[in-house]
Structures are given as C-alpha cells and as structure tokens.
N, CA, C and O atoms as a GROMACS GRO file, in nm:
protein
  352
    1MET      N    1   0.081  -0.119   0.000
    1MET     CA    2   0.000   0.000   0.000
    1MET      C    3   0.085   0.126   0.000
    1MET      O    4   0.049   0.226  -0.062
    2ALA      N    5   0.199   0.122   0.069
    2ALA     CA    6   0.287   0.238   0.073
    2ALA      C    7   0.430   0.190   0.091
    2ALA      O    8   0.455   0.090   0.158
    3LEU      N    9   0.522   0.262   0.031
    3LEU     CA   10   0.664   0.227   0.039
    3LEU      C   11   0.741   0.357   0.050
    3LEU      O   12   0.718   0.450  -0.027
    4THR      N   13   0.832   0.364   0.146
    4THR     CA   14   0.916   0.483   0.160
    4THR      C   15   1.056   0.451   0.109
    4THR      O   16   1.097   0.335   0.110
    5PRO      N   17   1.128   0.551   0.064
    5PRO     CA   18   1.265   0.525   0.017
    5PRO      C   19   1.357   0.489   0.134
    5PRO      O   20   1.328   0.520   0.249
    6ASN      N   21   1.466   0.424   0.102
    6ASN     CA   22   1.564   0.389   0.205
    6ASN      C   23   1.619   0.517   0.265
    6ASN      O   24   1.643   0.614   0.193
    7GLY      N   25   1.638   0.517   0.394
    7GLY     CA   26   1.693   0.636   0.459
    7GLY      C   27   1.683   0.624   0.609
    7GLY      O   28   1.636   0.523   0.663
    8ARG      N   29   1.727   0.728   0.676
    8ARG     CA   30   1.726   0.730   0.821
    8ARG      C   31   1.586   0.754   0.877
    8ARG      O   32   1.559   0.721   0.993
    9SER      N   33   1.499   0.812   0.796
    9SER     CA   34   1.363   0.838   0.843
    9SER      C   35   1.268   0.829   0.724
    9SER      O   36   1.310   0.836   0.608
   10GLY      N   37   1.144   0.814   0.753
   10GLY     CA   38   1.045   0.806   0.647
   10GLY      C   39   0.906   0.831   0.703
   10GLY      O   40   0.884   0.824   0.824
   11GLU      N   41   0.815   0.859   0.616
   11GLU     CA   42   0.679   0.887   0.658
   11GLU      C   43   0.585   0.851   0.544
   11GLU      O   44   0.619   0.867   0.427
   12PHE      N   45   0.469   0.803   0.579
   12PHE     CA   46   0.367   0.783   0.477
   12PHE      C   47   0.230   0.798   0.541
   12PHE      O   48   0.212   0.774   0.660
   13ARG      N   49   0.136   0.839   0.460
   13ARG     CA   50  -0.003   0.853   0.503
   13ARG      C   51  -0.088   0.775   0.405
   13ARG      O   52  -0.064   0.776   0.285
   14ARG      N   53  -0.186   0.710   0.458
   14ARG     CA   54  -0.271   0.628   0.372
   14ARG      C   55  -0.413   0.630   0.426
   14ARG      O   56  -0.436   0.606   0.545
   15ILE      N   57  -0.507   0.658   0.341
   15ILE     CA   58  -0.648   0.649   0.379
   15ILE      C   59  -0.693   0.508   0.346
   15ILE      O   60  -0.688   0.464   0.231
   16VAL      N   61  -0.738   0.438   0.447
   16VAL     CA   62  -0.784   0.301   0.431
   16VAL      C   63  -0.936   0.305   0.436
   16VAL      O   64  -0.995   0.338   0.539
   17ASP      N   65  -0.999   0.272   0.324
   17ASP     CA   66  -1.144   0.280   0.318
   17ASP      C   67  -1.212   0.144   0.323
   17ASP      O   68  -1.334   0.134   0.307
   18VAL      N   69  -1.135   0.040   0.346
   18VAL     CA   70  -1.190  -0.095   0.358
   18VAL      C   71  -1.150  -0.151   0.494
   18VAL      O   72  -1.032  -0.152   0.529
   19ARG      N   73  -1.248  -0.195   0.570
   19ARG     CA   74  -1.219  -0.253   0.700
   19ARG      C   75  -1.137  -0.380   0.685
   19ARG      O   76  -1.150  -0.453   0.587
   20GLY      N   77  -1.054  -0.405   0.785
   20GLY     CA   78  -0.976  -0.528   0.782
   20GLY      C   79  -0.854  -0.516   0.871
   20GLY      O   80  -0.836  -0.417   0.942
   21GLN      N   81  -0.772  -0.616   0.866
   21GLN     CA   82  -0.648  -0.617   0.942
   21GLN      C   83  -0.535  -0.580   0.848
   21GLN      O   84  -0.528  -0.628   0.734
   22TYR      N   85  -0.446  -0.497   0.895
   22TYR     CA   86  -0.333  -0.451   0.815
   22TYR      C   87  -0.206  -0.469   0.896
   22TYR      O   88  -0.211  -0.472   1.019
   23ALA      N   89  -0.095  -0.479   0.828
   23ALA     CA   90   0.034  -0.495   0.894
   23ALA      C   91   0.130  -0.388   0.844
   23ALA      O   92   0.130  -0.354   0.726
   24VAL      N   93   0.210  -0.336   0.935
   24VAL     CA   94   0.317  -0.243   0.899
   24VAL      C   95   0.447  -0.321   0.908
   24VAL      O   96   0.479  -0.377   1.013
   25VAL      N   97   0.522  -0.325   0.799
   25VAL     CA   98   0.645  -0.402   0.794
   25VAL      C   99   0.761  -0.304   0.781
   25VAL      O  100   0.764  -0.222   0.690
   26VAL      N  101   0.856  -0.314   0.873
   26VAL     CA  102   0.978  -0.234   0.868
   26VAL      C  103   1.092  -0.329   0.837
   26VAL      O  104   1.118  -0.423   0.911
   27GLU      N  105   1.159  -0.304   0.726
   27GLU     CA  106   1.266  -0.393   0.683
   27GLU      C  107   1.400  -0.322   0.700
   27GLU      O  108   1.423  -0.215   0.644
   28ASN      N  109   1.486  -0.383   0.778
   28ASN     CA  110   1.620  -0.330   0.799
   28ASN      C  111   1.714  -0.398   0.699
   28ASN      O  112   1.709  -0.520   0.683
   29ALA      N  113   1.796  -0.320   0.633
   29ALA     CA  114   1.886  -0.375   0.531
   29ALA      C  115   1.978  -0.481   0.591
   29ALA      O  116   2.017  -0.473   0.708
   30ARG      N  117   2.011  -0.579   0.509
   30ARG     CA  118   2.099  -0.688   0.553
   30ARG      C  119   2.235  -0.632   0.594
   30ARG      O  120   2.298  -0.556   0.519
   31GLY      N  121   2.279  -0.669   0.712
   31GLY     CA  122   2.410  -0.627   0.761
   31GLY      C  123   2.410  -0.489   0.826
   31GLY      O  124   2.514  -0.444   0.873
   32ALA      N  125   2.296  -0.422   0.831
   32ALA     CA  126   2.289  -0.289   0.893
   32ALA      C  127   2.279  -0.303   1.044
   32ALA      O  128   2.241  -0.408   1.096
   33LEU      N  129   2.314  -0.196   1.113
   33LEU     CA  130   2.301  -0.194   1.259
   33LEU      C  131   2.154  -0.204   1.297
   33LEU      O  132   2.067  -0.167   1.218
   34PRO      N  133   2.124  -0.253   1.416
   34PRO     CA  134   1.985  -0.259   1.460
   34PRO      C  135   1.922  -0.121   1.457
   34PRO      O  136   1.988  -0.020   1.484
   35ALA      N  137   1.796  -0.116   1.426
   35ALA     CA  138   1.725   0.011   1.412
   35ALA      C  139   1.623   0.028   1.523
   35ALA      O  140   1.561  -0.068   1.570
   36THR      N  141   1.606   0.153   1.564
   36THR     CA  142   1.499   0.188   1.658
   36THR      C  143   1.389   0.252   1.574
   36THR      O  144   1.413   0.345   1.497
   37VAL      N  145   1.269   0.202   1.590
   37VAL     CA  146   1.157   0.248   1.507
   37VAL      C  147   1.050   0.307   1.596
   37VAL      O  148   1.010   0.246   1.696
   38LEU      N  149   1.004   0.424   1.561
   38LEU     CA  150   0.892   0.487   1.629
   38LEU      C  151   0.773   0.481   1.532
   38LEU      O  152   0.780   0.532   1.420
   39LEU      N  153   0.667   0.420   1.576
   39LEU     CA  154   0.548   0.405   1.491
   39LEU      C  155   0.433   0.479   1.556
   39LEU      O  156   0.399   0.454   1.672
   40ARG      N  157   0.374   0.569   1.482
   40ARG     CA  158   0.257   0.642   1.531
   40ARG      C  159   0.142   0.617   1.434
   40ARG      O  160   0.154   0.644   1.315
   41VAL      N  161   0.033   0.567   1.486
   41VAL     CA  162  -0.086   0.539   1.406
   41VAL      C  163  -0.196   0.633   1.452
   41VAL      O  164  -0.223   0.646   1.571
   42GLN      N  165  -0.257   0.698   1.356
   42GLN     CA  166  -0.366   0.790   1.388
   42GLN      C  167  -0.489   0.747   1.310
   42GLN      O  168  -0.481   0.719   1.190
   43THR      N  169  -0.601   0.743   1.377
   43THR     CA  170  -0.725   0.708   1.309
   43THR      C  171  -0.817   0.828   1.306
   43THR      O  172  -0.816   0.913   1.396
   44ASN      N  173  -0.896   0.834   1.202
   44ASN     CA  174  -0.992   0.941   1.186
   44ASN      C  175  -1.118   0.878   1.128
   44ASN      O  176  -1.115   0.822   1.018
   45LEU      N  177  -1.228   0.889   1.199
   45LEU     CA  178  -1.351   0.826   1.152
   45LEU      C  179  -1.415   0.904   1.037
   45LEU      O  180  -1.506   0.852   0.972
   46ASN      N  181  -1.370   1.024   1.012
   46ASN     CA  182  -1.424   1.105   0.904
   46ASN      C  183  -1.309   1.155   0.816
   46ASN      O  184  -1.277   1.273   0.820
   47PRO      N  185  -1.247   1.067   0.738
   47PRO     CA  186  -1.132   1.110   0.659
   47PRO      C  187  -1.169   1.209   0.550
   47PRO      O  188  -1.082   1.280   0.498
   48GLY      N  189  -1.296   1.215   0.513
   48GLY     CA  190  -1.337   1.309   0.410
   48GLY      C  191  -1.314   1.454   0.449
   48GLY      O  192  -1.301   1.540   0.362
   49ALA      N  193  -1.307   1.482   0.580
   49ALA     CA  194  -1.283   1.618   0.626
   49ALA      C  195  -1.140   1.661   0.596
   49ALA      O  196  -1.114   1.781   0.585
   50ASP      N  197  -1.048   1.568   0.584
   50ASP     CA  198  -0.908   1.601   0.562
   50ASP      C  199  -0.867   1.594   0.415
   50ASP      O  200  -0.757   1.636   0.379
   51VAL      N  201  -0.954   1.543   0.332
   51VAL     CA  202  -0.918   1.522   0.193
   51VAL      C  203  -0.985   1.628   0.107
   51VAL      O  204  -1.106   1.647   0.113
   52ALA      N  205  -0.905   1.696   0.028
   52ALA     CA  206  -0.961   1.796  -0.063
   52ALA      C  207  -1.027   1.725  -0.180
   52ALA      O  208  -0.969   1.634  -0.240
   53ARG      N  209  -1.146   1.768  -0.213
   53ARG     CA  210  -1.219   1.705  -0.321
   53ARG      C  211  -1.279   1.811  -0.411
   53ARG      O  212  -1.293   1.926  -0.370
   54THR      N  213  -1.314   1.773  -0.531
   54THR     CA  214  -1.384   1.862  -0.621
   54THR      C  215  -1.523   1.807  -0.646
   54THR      O  216  -1.550   1.689  -0.623
   55LEU      N  217  -1.610   1.894  -0.693
   55LEU     CA  218  -1.745   1.851  -0.723
   55LEU      C  219  -1.748   1.773  -0.854
   55LEU      O  220  -1.664   1.794  -0.941
   56SER      N  221  -1.844   1.685  -0.866
   56SER     CA  222  -1.862   1.614  -0.991
   56SER      C  223  -1.910   1.713  -1.097
   56SER      O  224  -1.968   1.816  -1.061
   57PRO      N  225  -1.888   1.686  -1.225
   57PRO     CA  226  -1.930   1.780  -1.329
   57PRO      C  227  -2.078   1.816  -1.324
   57PRO      O  228  -2.115   1.931  -1.348
   58THR      N  229  -2.163   1.719  -1.293
   58THR     CA  230  -2.306   1.747  -1.286
   58THR      C  231  -2.338   1.842  -1.170
   58THR      O  232  -2.414   1.937  -1.186
   59ARG      N  233  -2.280   1.815  -1.057
   59ARG     CA  234  -2.304   1.900  -0.940
   59ARG      C  235  -2.244   2.040  -0.962
   59ARG      O  236  -2.304   2.139  -0.921
   60ARG      N  237  -2.128   2.047  -1.026
   60ARG     CA  238  -2.064   2.175  -1.055
   60ARG      C  239  -2.155   2.259  -1.145
   60ARG      O  240  -2.173   2.378  -1.121
   61LEU      N  241  -2.213   2.196  -1.250
   61LEU     CA  242  -2.304   2.267  -1.340
   61LEU      C  243  -2.428   2.314  -1.264
   61LEU      O  244  -2.476   2.425  -1.287
   62THR      N  245  -2.480   2.232  -1.174
   62THR     CA  246  -2.596   2.271  -1.094
   62THR      C  247  -2.565   2.393  -1.008
   62THR      O  248  -2.646   2.485  -1.001
   63VAL      N  249  -2.450   2.395  -0.944
   63VAL     CA  250  -2.411   2.508  -0.861
   63VAL      C  251  -2.399   2.635  -0.946
   63VAL      O  252  -2.444   2.742  -0.904
   64ILE      N  253  -2.340   2.624  -1.064
   64ILE     CA  254  -2.324   2.740  -1.152
   64ILE      C  255  -2.461   2.791  -1.197
   64ILE      O  256  -2.485   2.912  -1.194
   65LEU      N  257  -2.550   2.701  -1.238
   65LEU     CA  258  -2.682   2.743  -1.285
   65LEU      C  259  -2.764   2.807  -1.173
   65LEU      O  260  -2.831   2.908  -1.196
   66VAL      N  261  -2.760   2.751  -1.056
   66VAL     CA  262  -2.833   2.810  -0.943
   66VAL      C  263  -2.776   2.947  -0.908
   66VAL      O  264  -2.851   3.039  -0.878
   67SER      N  265  -2.645   2.960  -0.912
   67SER     CA  266  -2.582   3.089  -0.884
   67SER      C  267  -2.623   3.195  -0.986
   67SER      O  268  -2.658   3.307  -0.950
   68PHE      N  269  -2.618   3.157  -1.116
   68PHE     CA  270  -2.662   3.251  -1.220
   68PHE      C  271  -2.809   3.288  -1.203
   68PHE      O  272  -2.845   3.404  -1.217
   69ALA      N  273  -2.892   3.191  -1.173
   69ALA     CA  274  -3.036   3.219  -1.155
   69ALA      C  275  -3.057   3.316  -1.040
   69ALA      O  276  -3.133   3.412  -1.053
   70PHE      N  277  -2.992   3.293  -0.928
   70PHE     CA  278  -3.004   3.383  -0.813
   70PHE      C  279  -2.955   3.523  -0.849
   70PHE      O  280  -3.018   3.622  -0.813
   71PHE      N  281  -2.843   3.531  -0.921
   71PHE     CA  282  -2.788   3.661  -0.961
   71PHE      C  283  -2.886   3.736  -1.051
   71PHE      O  284  -2.914   3.854  -1.027
   72PHE      N  285  -2.938   3.669  -1.154
   72PHE     CA  286  -3.028   3.737  -1.247
   72PHE      C  287  -3.162   3.773  -1.182
   72PHE      O  288  -3.219   3.876  -1.216
   73VAL      N  289  -3.212   3.692  -1.091
   73VAL     CA  290  -3.334   3.727  -1.018
   73VAL      C  291  -3.310   3.851  -0.932
   73VAL      O  292  -3.395   3.939  -0.926
   74THR      N  293  -3.194   3.858  -0.868
   74THR     CA  294  -3.160   3.974  -0.786
   74THR      C  295  -3.148   4.100  -0.871
   74THR      O  296  -3.199   4.205  -0.834
   75VAL      N  297  -3.082   4.089  -0.986
   75VAL     CA  298  -3.067   4.204  -1.076
   75VAL      C  299  -3.202   4.247  -1.129
   75VAL      O  300  -3.231   4.367  -1.133
   76ALA      N  301  -3.287   4.155  -1.170
   76ALA     CA  302  -3.419   4.188  -1.223
   76ALA      C  303  -3.505   4.255  -1.116
   76ALA      O  304  -3.572   4.355  -1.143
   77TRP      N  305  -3.503   4.202  -0.994
   77TRP     CA  306  -3.581   4.260  -0.886
   77TRP      C  307  -3.533   4.402  -0.855
   77TRP      O  308  -3.614   4.493  -0.839
   78SER      N  309  -3.400   4.420  -0.846
   78SER     CA  310  -3.345   4.552  -0.819
   78SER      C  311  -3.378   4.649  -0.932
   78SER      O  312  -3.416   4.763  -0.907
   79GLY      N  313  -3.363   4.604  -1.057
   79GLY     CA  314  -3.394   4.690  -1.171
   79GLY      C  315  -3.540   4.732  -1.173
   79GLY      O  316  -3.572   4.847  -1.204
   80ARG      N  317  -3.627   4.639  -1.141
   80ARG     CA  318  -3.770   4.670  -1.138
   80ARG      C  319  -3.800   4.774  -1.031
   80ARG      O  320  -3.877   4.867  -1.055
   81LYS      N  321  -3.740   4.759  -0.914
   81LYS     CA  322  -3.759   4.857  -0.806
   81LYS      C  323  -3.706   4.995  -0.847
   81LYS      O  324  -3.770   5.097  -0.820
   82LEU      N  325  -3.590   4.998  -0.912
   82LEU     CA  326  -3.533   5.126  -0.957
   82LEU      C  327  -3.620   5.193  -1.063
   82LEU      O  328  -3.641   5.314  -1.058
   83ILE      N  329  -3.669   5.117  -1.158
   83ILE     CA  330  -3.755   5.174  -1.264
   83ILE      C  331  -3.883   5.229  -1.202
   83ILE      O  332  -3.926   5.337  -1.240
   84ARG      N  333  -3.943   5.158  -1.109
   84ARG     CA  334  -4.064   5.208  -1.041
   84ARG      C  335  -4.034   5.338  -0.965
   84ARG      O  336  -4.114   5.431  -0.966
   85ALA      N  337  -3.917   5.343  -0.900
   85ALA     CA  338  -3.881   5.463  -0.823
   85ALA      C  339  -3.856   5.580  -0.916
   85ALA      O  340  -3.889   5.694  -0.882
   86MET      N  341  -3.796   5.556  -1.034
   86MET     CA  342  -3.769   5.667  -1.128
   86MET      C  343  -3.899   5.719  -1.189
   86MET      O  344  -3.909   5.838  -1.216
   87ARG      N  345  -3.997   5.635  -1.212
   87ARG     CA  346  -4.125   5.678  -1.270
   87ARG      C  347  -4.210   5.756  -1.170
   87ARG      O  348  -4.292   5.840  -1.210
   88ALA      N  349  -4.191   5.729  -1.044
   88ALA     CA  350  -4.275   5.794  -0.942
   88ALA      C  351  -4.232   5.933  -0.909
   88ALA      O  352  -4.293   5.999  -0.825
   0.00000   0.00000   0.00000
C-alpha cells in the first residue's frame, strides 16, 4: 500500500477505506546496525474532512446554474424597483 525510500527516516499517510487487518512491515537492510523504530498510528472516523475534493461535473453545473439564476433574479428585482422609483 505504501513504500518509503531507504533512509534514516520516512513517513507515509494512507487512507484506508476498507475494514480489515493490516500490517506495517519495517525492513532493515541486511548487515545494517539494529534500528529503533517509532510508529505512530492515527485514526480518523471522518477522513473526508481532511481530503480535498472537487465537485462532480453534474453538481458543478448545478451550482453554476443556481448561482446565475439567483444573480439574475436579484438584478431583475433591483432593476424593477429602480424603474418604479424613477417613474414615481
């Protein structure tokens, strides 16, 4: 699922969206001195809050159309009020 390059330190983040058992494997190079490993695991029940996403094309078009409709209704209402005020 994730692999870090060889080095003195490394880090990886992974969103796991399927329940199950997982293993973290730390491999020390053959003939290297013993390593001290610090492992920190963090869980988040709502990972969607941390992940940046974009809207689907259909939803994006809906947002644009609703925004335009609201804008034009506001302009028409304001224009109508102004024309009535100028005639009076």
